[in-house]
Every structure is written in structure tokens, then in C-alpha cells.
C-alpha positions, 0 to 999 in steps of 0.5 A: 500500500505504501508503494501505491501511495508513493507512486500516486504521489510521484505521479501527482508531483511535477516541479517546473523551471524556466519556460515551463514554470513561466508557462504554468504561472501564465496559465494559472494567472490567466484563469485568476488574475486576482491575488492577495499581495502581501508585504512586510509591514515596518511596524512589526512581524505582520504582513500587509495583505490586500487584493490586487489584480495582475495586469500582465505576466510578461515573457520573463515571468514578471508580474505587473500591477498598477498602484497608487504612489501614496498607498501603504503597499508602495511604502512597505515595498520601499522598505522591504521589496520581498512580497508573497502572492497567493492566487486561488482560481476555484474551490478545487484547483488553480492555486498558486503561491509566488515569492518574489521581489517587487519594484515600484517605478514611474514608467508612463509607457508601461502605465499606458500599456497596462491601462484598463478603463475600470482602473479609473475607479481608483485613478480618477484622472485616468491614465494621466493620474499623477498618483499611478505607479507601476509595480513589477514583481519578479518571482524567485520561487513558488508552488502550484496546485492544479488539475491534470485535466480540466475542472469538468474531468476533475469534478467527475473524478471527485464525484466518482471517488465519493460514490466508490469510496476511494480516491481518484486524485486528479491533482498535480502540484510542484515547485515553480522556479521561473528564473 
């Protein structure tokens, strides 16, 4: 029985690096671009945590956000650029954790490139709002949990496993090392 569990565990584990890791990151973020963006707070060991939406994942695997220059997040990143990002796509799949380094910059061309009309809700002067900054997060490492197949197949396997009283695991997990 232990050898069966070990074999099943090996079948469900796949570490990814380089282009494969970047592809997995893009795929999962494409399904769920909103994450919890966590920064170290200067007032102690707690984390500043807020929802943020990734506006782009580039070919190098960097994640791009827009943020207000007067936000706590920007202040916290200026003190400690290490950030953690947590994504959840659905109740049973599309989970991603990334640890990386954030950089805040004023890049008008990138702001224009990333701009979406809905952002006017936070930046009332539009693309020319003087408070807009760009945050680039360069992930160093992470971990993913996903399905081997699509959610429909995974759901059927969960249902069948429940009826049959045995695990029909469709999950896949592993490290992502984009750099």
C-alpha cells in the first residue's frame, strides 16, 4: 500500500523551471488574475495583505500591477521589496503561491500599456493620474496546485471517488522556479 501511495504521489508531483514554470504561472494567472499581495509591514512581524489584480505576466515571468504612489503597499515595498502572492482560481484547483521581489517605478509607457478603463475607479484622472505607479514583481520561487485535466474531468473524478469510496486524485502540484 505504501508503494501505491508513493507512486500516486510521484505521479501527482511535477516541479517546473524556466519556460515551463513561466508557462504554468501564465496559465494559472490567466484563469485568476486576482491575488492577495502581501508585504512586510515596518511596524512589526505582520504582513500587509490586500487584493490586487495582475495586469500582465510578461515573457520573463514578471508580474505587473498598477498602484497608487501614496498607498501603504508602495511604502512597505520601499522598505522591504520581498512580497508573497497567493492566487486561488476555484474551490478545487488553480492555486498558486509566488515569492518574489517587487519594484515600484514611474514608467508612463508601461502605465499606458497596462491601462484598463475600470482602473479609473481608483485613478480618477485616468491614465494621466499623477498618483499611478507601476509595480513589477519578479518571482524567485513558488508552488502550484492544479488539475491534470480540466475542472469538468476533475469534478467527475471527485464525484466518482465519493460514490466508490476511494480516491481518484486528479491533482498535480510542484515547485515553480521561473528564473
